N, CA and C of each residue as an Amber inpcrd file, in Angstrom:
protein
   396
  87.3510000 -16.4050000 -31.3440000  88.4820000 -15.9110000 -30.5920000
  88.2650000 -16.2450000 -29.1140000  89.2870000 -16.7730000 -28.4600000
  89.1780000 -17.0670000 -27.0340000  89.7030000 -15.8760000 -26.2370000
  89.0480000 -15.5700000 -25.1550000  89.4560000 -14.4700000 -24.2810000
  90.1760000 -15.0790000 -23.0850000  91.4270000 -14.6790000 -22.8400000
  92.1660000 -15.2960000 -21.7360000  91.6430000 -14.8680000 -20.3760000
  91.7220000 -15.7820000 -19.4250000  91.2660000 -15.5500000 -18.0520000
  92.4310000 -15.8430000 -17.1100000  92.7700000 -14.9080000 -16.2610000
  93.9090000 -15.0760000 -15.3610000  93.5930000 -16.0080000 -14.1890000
  92.3190000 -16.1850000 -13.8300000  91.9910000 -16.9930000 -12.6500000
  92.4840000 -18.4440000 -12.7340000  92.3680000 -19.1440000 -13.8740000
  92.9410000 -20.4960000 -13.9290000  94.4660000 -20.4990000 -13.7550000
  95.1140000 -19.4300000 -14.1600000  96.5690000 -19.3230000 -13.9660000
  96.8830000 -19.1630000 -12.4830000  96.1090000 -18.3390000 -11.7930000
  96.2830000 -18.1740000 -10.3410000  96.0940000 -19.5200000  -9.6410000
  95.0610000 -20.2540000 -10.0420000  94.8140000 -21.5800000  -9.4630000
  95.9720000 -22.5260000  -9.7350000  96.5650000 -22.4460000 -10.9360000
  97.6940000 -23.3200000 -11.2870000  98.9300000 -22.9820000 -10.4610000
  99.1700000 -21.6950000 -10.2270000 100.3070000 -21.2990000  -9.3890000
 100.0830000 -21.7880000  -7.9620000  98.8860000 -21.5920000  -7.4470000
  98.5820000 -22.0610000  -6.0900000  98.8020000 -23.5720000  -5.9860000
  98.3330000 -24.3210000  -6.9700000  98.5090000 -25.7790000  -6.9630000
  99.9800000 -26.1580000  -7.0250000 100.7530000 -25.4810000  -7.8620000
 102.1880000 -25.7910000  -7.9840000 102.9130000 -25.5370000  -6.6680000
 102.5540000 -24.4610000  -5.9790000 103.2250000 -24.1430000  -4.7100000
 102.7580000 -25.0490000  -3.5870000 101.5000000 -25.4200000  -3.5910000
 100.9810000 -26.3530000  -2.5890000 101.6470000 -27.7210000  -2.7530000
 101.8850000 -28.1060000  -3.9930000 102.5230000 -29.4000000  -4.2780000
 103.9200000 -29.4960000  -3.6640000 104.6300000 -28.3700000  -3.5460000
 105.9740000 -28.4000000  -2.9510000 105.9410000 -28.0990000  -1.4510000
 104.7500000 -28.1610000  -0.8440000 104.6410000 -28.0880000   0.6040000
 104.4110000 -26.7080000   1.1970000 104.0450000 -25.7310000   0.3750000
 103.8190000 -24.3930000   0.9120000 102.3480000 -24.1650000   1.2520000
 102.1210000 -23.3820000   2.2830000 100.7910000 -22.8530000   2.5710000
 100.6670000 -21.5910000   1.7450000  99.5750000 -21.4800000   0.9790000
  99.4440000 -20.3930000   0.0110000  98.1220000 -19.6530000   0.2280000
  98.1930000 -18.3270000   0.2330000  97.0170000 -17.4650000   0.3000000
  97.0260000 -16.5590000  -0.9290000  95.8800000 -16.0060000  -1.2670000
  95.7810000 -15.0780000  -2.3850000  95.2940000 -13.7370000  -1.8600000
  96.0700000 -12.6800000  -2.1230000  95.6540000 -11.3280000  -1.7810000
  95.8760000 -10.9060000  -0.3440000  96.4020000 -11.7540000   0.4880000
  96.6580000 -11.4320000   1.8940000  96.6080000 -12.6910000   2.7290000
  97.0670000 -12.5790000   3.9540000  97.0970000 -13.7380000   4.8540000
  96.2310000 -13.4560000   6.0750000  95.6370000 -14.4980000   6.6590000
  94.8560000 -14.2970000   7.8870000  95.7790000 -13.9510000   9.0560000
  95.2080000 -13.4550000  10.1270000  95.9960000 -13.0560000  11.2930000
  96.8290000 -14.2050000  11.8610000  96.2880000 -15.4020000  11.8590000
  96.9910000 -16.5610000  12.4260000  97.4880000 -17.4610000  11.2980000
  98.3600000 -16.9360000  10.4540000  98.7780000 -17.6510000   9.2450000
  99.8290000 -18.7260000   9.4980000 100.5510000 -18.6910000  10.5690000
 101.5920000 -19.6850000  10.8110000 102.9720000 -19.1020000  10.5900000
 104.0240000 -19.9180000  10.8080000 105.3930000 -19.4030000  10.7750000
 105.9600000 -19.1730000   9.3760000 105.4260000 -19.8540000   8.3470000
 105.9510000 -19.7120000   6.9880000 104.8140000 -19.8880000   5.9920000
 104.7510000 -18.9970000   5.0070000 103.7010000 -19.1000000   3.9980000
 104.0290000 -18.1930000   2.8170000 103.2470000 -18.3510000   1.7530000
 103.3800000 -17.5160000   0.5650000 102.0430000 -16.8430000   0.2910000
 102.1090000 -15.5950000  -0.1630000 100.8980000 -14.8630000  -0.5420000
 101.0280000 -14.4700000  -2.0120000 100.0200000 -14.8400000  -2.8050000
 100.0090000 -14.5040000  -4.2210000  99.3030000 -13.1710000  -4.4300000
  99.9370000 -12.3120000  -5.2060000  99.3380000 -11.0460000  -5.6130000
  99.3810000 -11.0030000  -7.1430000  98.3160000 -11.4830000  -7.8040000
  98.3130000 -11.5080000  -9.2600000  97.8350000 -10.1810000  -9.8520000
  98.3170000  -9.8890000 -11.0620000  97.7120000  -8.7840000 -11.7990000
  96.6500000  -9.3870000 -12.7240000  95.8100000  -8.5890000 -13.3660000
  94.7530000  -9.1560000 -14.2000000  95.2630000  -9.7360000 -15.5140000
  96.5120000  -9.4790000 -15.8420000  97.0680000  -9.9770000 -17.0900000
  96.7220000  -9.0710000 -18.2590000  97.3950000  -9.3200000 -19.3670000
  97.1650000  -8.5790000 -20.5980000  96.8690000  -9.5750000 -21.7000000
  95.7680000  -9.3490000 -22.4360000  95.4670000 -10.1850000 -23.5980000
  96.3930000  -9.7260000 -24.7260000  97.2120000 -10.6470000 -25.2310000
  98.1850000 -10.2890000 -26.2600000  97.8580000 -10.9740000 -27.5850000
  98.2660000 -10.3210000 -28.6750000  98.0340000 -10.8440000 -30.0180000
  98.8180000 -12.1200000 -30.2530000  98.1660000 -13.0560000 -30.9080000
  98.8330000 -14.2910000 -31.3100000  99.1300000 -14.2910000 -32.8040000
  98.4980000 -13.3770000 -33.5440000  98.6920000 -13.3630000 -34.9970000
  98.3860000 -11.9760000 -35.5380000  98.6340000 -11.7980000 -36.8350000
  98.3060000 -10.5350000 -37.4860000  96.8030000 -10.3240000 -37.5720000
  96.0260000 -11.3850000 -37.3730000  94.5660000 -11.2870000 -37.4010000
  94.0170000 -10.6670000 -36.1130000  94.9050000 -10.2770000 -35.2070000
  94.5350000  -9.6170000 -33.9490000  93.7720000 -10.5340000 -33.0020000
  94.0220000 -11.8460000 -33.0800000  93.4470000 -12.7880000 -32.1280000
  94.1950000 -12.5960000 -30.8090000  93.5160000 -12.0730000 -29.8190000
  94.1590000 -11.7600000 -28.5370000  93.8900000 -12.8490000 -27.4960000
  94.2110000 -14.0810000 -27.8390000  94.0050000 -15.1960000 -26.9310000
  95.1900000 -15.4730000 -26.0270000  96.3320000 -14.8370000 -26.3180000
  97.5030000 -15.0100000 -25.4580000  97.3290000 -14.2400000 -24.1610000
  97.9730000 -14.7030000 -23.1090000  97.9040000 -14.0400000 -21.8110000
  99.3150000 -13.8120000 -21.2980000  99.5920000 -12.5870000 -20.9220000
 100.8690000 -12.2050000 -20.3240000 100.5240000 -11.5870000 -18.9780000
 100.9710000 -12.2060000 -17.8920000 100.6230000 -11.6810000 -16.5720000
 101.8300000 -11.6950000 -15.6430000 101.7190000 -10.9010000 -14.6100000
 102.7570000 -10.7840000 -13.6000000 102.1710000 -11.2290000 -12.2710000
 102.9130000 -12.0390000 -11.5470000 102.4420000 -12.4890000 -10.2420000
 103.5530000 -12.2570000  -9.2240000 103.2000000 -11.5610000  -8.1540000
 104.1310000 -11.4130000  -7.0420000 103.8190000 -12.4950000  -6.0270000
 104.8570000 -13.1670000  -5.5880000 104.7310000 -14.1550000  -4.5170000
 105.5080000 -13.5960000  -3.3350000 104.7830000 -13.1910000  -2.3080000
 105.4430000 -12.6790000  -1.1120000 105.6960000 -13.8490000  -0.1800000
 106.9670000 -14.0900000   0.0760000 107.4180000 -15.2490000   0.8660000
 107.6920000 -14.7710000   2.2890000 107.0010000 -15.3700000   3.2540000
 106.9960000 -14.8640000   4.6260000 107.5000000 -15.9370000   5.5910000
 108.2860000 -15.4910000   6.5810000 108.7580000 -16.3930000   7.6200000
 109.0770000 -15.6380000   8.8940000 109.2340000 -16.3690000   9.9890000
 109.5310000 -15.7400000  11.2790000 111.0010000 -15.3520000  11.4040000
 111.8340000 -15.8460000  10.4880000 113.2460000 -15.4730000  10.4370000
 113.6180000 -15.2130000   8.9800000 114.7600000 -14.6020000   8.7690000
 115.2560000 -14.3900000   7.4000000 115.3810000 -15.7210000   6.6820000
 115.9340000 -16.7100000   7.3850000 116.1420000 -18.0280000   6.7710000
 114.8190000 -18.6690000   6.3500000 113.7960000 -18.5280000   7.1630000
 112.4950000 -19.1190000   6.8180000 111.8700000 -18.4110000   5.6190000
 111.9790000 -17.0970000   5.5410000 111.4610000 -16.3730000   4.3780000
 112.2010000 -16.8090000   3.1140000 113.5100000 -16.9780000   3.2020000
 114.2880000 -17.4360000   2.0440000 113.9730000 -18.8890000   1.6960000
 113.6650000 -19.7040000   2.6940000 113.2670000 -21.0940000   2.4290000
 111.9640000 -21.1110000   1.6280000 111.0070000 -20.2670000   2.0200000
 109.7440000 -20.1900000   1.2780000 110.0180000 -19.7510000  -0.1590000
 110.9020000 -18.7690000  -0.3510000 111.2490000 -18.3110000  -1.7000000
 111.8830000 -19.4300000  -2.5240000 112.7420000 -20.2220000  -1.8940000
 113.3730000 -21.3440000  -2.5990000 112.3480000 -22.4120000  -2.9740000
 111.3990000 -22.6890000  -2.0870000 110.3370000 -23.6610000  -2.3940000
 109.4610000 -23.1430000  -3.5280000 109.1520000 -21.8500000  -3.5010000
 108.3490000 -21.2590000  -4.5820000 109.0820000 -21.3970000  -5.9070000
 110.3610000 -21.1160000  -5.9140000 111.1610000 -21.2630000  -7.1390000
 111.1450000 -22.7090000  -7.6150000 111.2330000 -23.6310000  -6.6820000
 111.1710000 -25.0560000  -7.0310000 109.8210000 -25.4200000  -7.6320000
 108.7490000 -24.9010000  -7.0410000 107.4040000 -25.2040000  -7.5230000
 107.1180000 -24.6380000  -8.8960000 107.8180000 -23.5600000  -9.2490000
 107.5990000 -22.9230000 -10.5490000 108.7360000 -23.1990000 -11.5280000
 109.4280000 -24.3130000 -11.3240000 110.5440000 -24.6840000 -12.1970000
 110.0910000 -25.4170000 -13.4580000 108.8010000 -25.6340000 -13.6070000
 108.2460000 -26.3000000 -14.7920000 107.0600000 -25.4790000 -15.2810000
 106.6920000 -25.6250000 -16.5580000 105.5150000 -24.8930000 -17.0390000
 104.2750000 -25.2490000 -16.2210000 103.4040000 -24.2680000 -16.0270000
 102.1530000 -24.5000000 -15.3070000 101.2210000 -25.3710000 -16.1340000
 100.3300000 -26.0640000 -15.4600000  99.3130000 -26.8710000 -16.1320000
  97.9780000 -26.1360000 -15.9910000  97.4900000 -25.6130000 -17.1280000
  96.2190000 -24.8950000 -17.1760000  95.3960000 -25.5200000 -18.2900000
  94.2260000 -26.0250000 -17.9600000  93.3730000 -26.7030000 -18.9460000
  93.1250000 -25.8030000 -20.1520000  93.3560000 -26.3480000 -21.3460000
  93.0820000 -25.6330000 -22.5780000  94.1190000 -24.6080000 -22.9820000
  95.2360000 -24.5440000 -22.2310000  96.2740000 -23.5560000 -22.5540000
  97.6430000 -24.2100000 -22.5670000  98.5190000 -23.6610000 -23.3860000
  99.9350000 -24.0320000 -23.3840000 100.6740000 -22.9170000 -22.6640000
 101.4480000 -23.2830000 -21.6430000 102.1060000 -22.2890000 -20.7970000
 103.6160000 -22.3060000 -20.9950000 104.2010000 -21.1270000 -21.0200000
 105.6410000 -21.0060000 -21.0130000 106.1430000 -21.3270000 -19.6060000
 107.4100000 -21.6110000 -19.5030000 108.0490000 -21.7570000 -18.1980000
 107.9470000 -20.4130000 -17.4730000 107.4870000 -20.3780000 -16.2190000
 107.4180000 -19.0990000 -15.5050000 108.7930000 -18.4230000 -15.4850000
 108.8100000 -17.1320000 -15.7680000 110.0530000 -16.3710000 -15.7950000
 110.2620000 -15.7020000 -14.4380000 111.3100000 -16.0920000 -13.7520000
 111.6510000 -15.5580000 -12.4330000 112.2620000 -14.1710000 -12.6230000
 111.5800000 -13.1300000 -12.1490000 112.0590000 -11.7620000 -12.2900000
 112.7560000 -11.2560000 -11.0340000 112.8580000 -12.1020000 -10.0160000
 113.5380000 -11.7170000  -8.7830000 112.7340000 -10.7420000  -7.9490000
 113.4200000 -10.1020000  -7.0380000 112.7690000  -9.1510000  -6.1450000
 113.7990000  -8.4700000  -5.2710000 113.3510000  -7.6510000  -4.3400000
 114.2720000  -6.9360000  -3.4510000 114.8090000  -7.8680000  -2.3610000
 115.7400000  -7.3800000  -1.5610000 116.2320000  -8.1670000  -0.4260000
 115.1240000  -8.4340000   0.6020000 115.3850000  -9.3810000   1.4730000
 114.4580000  -9.6930000   2.5610000 114.2720000  -8.4430000   3.4290000
 113.0300000  -8.2370000   3.8630000 112.7070000  -7.0860000   4.7080000
 112.0280000  -7.5630000   5.9860000 112.1080000  -6.7520000   7.0040000
 111.4770000  -7.0740000   8.2840000 110.2000000  -6.2360000   8.4280000
 109.1160000  -6.8870000   8.8370000 107.8400000  -6.2130000   9.0540000
 107.6240000  -6.0520000  10.5500000 107.8620000  -4.8470000  11.0500000
 107.6860000  -4.5680000  12.4740000 106.2680000  -4.1340000  12.8030000
 105.3760000  -4.1080000  11.8170000 103.9810000  -3.7230000  12.0610000
 103.1570000  -4.8740000  12.6330000 103.7480000  -6.0540000  12.7200000
 103.0570000  -7.2010000  13.3070000 103.8550000  -7.6820000  14.5120000
 103.1790000  -8.3710000  15.4200000 103.8380000  -8.8970000  16.6180000
 103.6070000 -10.3880000  16.6870000 104.6540000 -11.1940000  16.7520000
 106.0580000 -10.8250000  16.6280000 106.3770000 -10.4080000  15.1890000
 107.5010000  -9.7100000  14.9800000 107.8710000  -9.2790000  13.6330000
 108.0390000 -10.4800000  12.6950000 107.7550000 -10.2480000  11.4210000
 107.9530000 -11.2630000  10.3890000 108.9350000 -10.7290000   9.3530000
 109.5290000 -11.6410000   8.6110000 110.4120000 -11.2760000   7.5110000
 109.7350000 -11.6900000   6.2130000 109.9200000 -10.8840000   5.1720000
 109.2750000 -11.1960000   3.9020000 110.1630000 -10.7940000   2.7370000
 109.9670000 -11.4850000   1.6380000 110.6510000 -11.1510000   0.3910000
 109.6650000 -11.3660000  -0.7540000 109.3320000 -10.2930000  -1.4850000
 108.4590000 -10.4460000  -2.6420000 109.2770000 -10.8490000  -3.8760000
 108.8210000 -11.8890000  -4.5490000 109.4770000 -12.3500000  -5.7730000
 108.4300000 -12.3040000  -6.8780000 108.8240000 -11.7770000  -8.0420000
 107.8640000 -11.6640000  -9.1380000 108.1550000 -12.6730000 -10.2350000
 107.0660000 -13.1610000 -10.8520000 107.1460000 -14.1100000 -11.9570000
 106.2880000 -13.6080000 -13.1100000 106.8220000 -13.7280000 -14.3150000
 106.0530000 -13.4420000 -15.5190000 105.4850000 -14.7670000 -16.0260000
 104.1830000 -14.7750000 -16.2720000 103.4840000 -15.9860000 -16.6880000
 102.8160000 -15.7270000 -18.0360000 103.1250000 -16.5850000 -19.0000000
 102.5720000 -16.4170000 -20.3480000 101.9670000 -17.7210000 -20.8230000
 100.8500000 -17.6060000 -21.5660000 100.2000000 -18.7940000 -22.1190000
  99.3890000 -18.4140000 -23.3500000  99.0790000 -19.4370000 -24.1390000
  98.2290000 -19.3010000 -25.3330000  97.2380000 -20.4600000 -25.3480000
  96.1150000 -20.2860000 -26.0460000  95.1790000 -21.4230000 -26.1540000
  95.8360000 -22.5920000 -26.8730000  95.4270000 -23.7980000 -26.5180000
  95.9740000 -24.9920000 -27.1960000  95.2810000 -25.1990000 -28.5100000
C-alpha cells in the first residue's frame, strides 16, 4: 500500500504557478515580497480509500492560494494567473492527478496592517490524486 504525501503536490502547484509568471511563497511572504505574489497555504491532505480493500493511497487535499497585490486589480490579476496555472491536471511523479477544482473564495480585501496597504483574495482549490 502506498501512503500519499502532500509535499510533492505542493511542489507541483508551486511549479505550475511559477510557470505562468507568478512569484510564489509557501506559508507566508517575506517583508519585502514585491508588488504582486501568491502564497500557498496547504492542508496535510486526507488519505482516501481507492478500493474495498481499504487501500488508502488516494489523496484529497485543499490548498488556499492567497493572491496579493498593491491594488485590487493586481490582486485579481494574480488570481487570474493562478487560475490559468491550475487549468490542467498537476504533474506529480508516480501519481495521476485530477484537474484542480476551483472552489472560489471571498471578495478582495484590503490589509491595512502593512504599510503601504495591500489587497488580497484567498482562492481555494481541491486537489486529488491516486498512485499510477
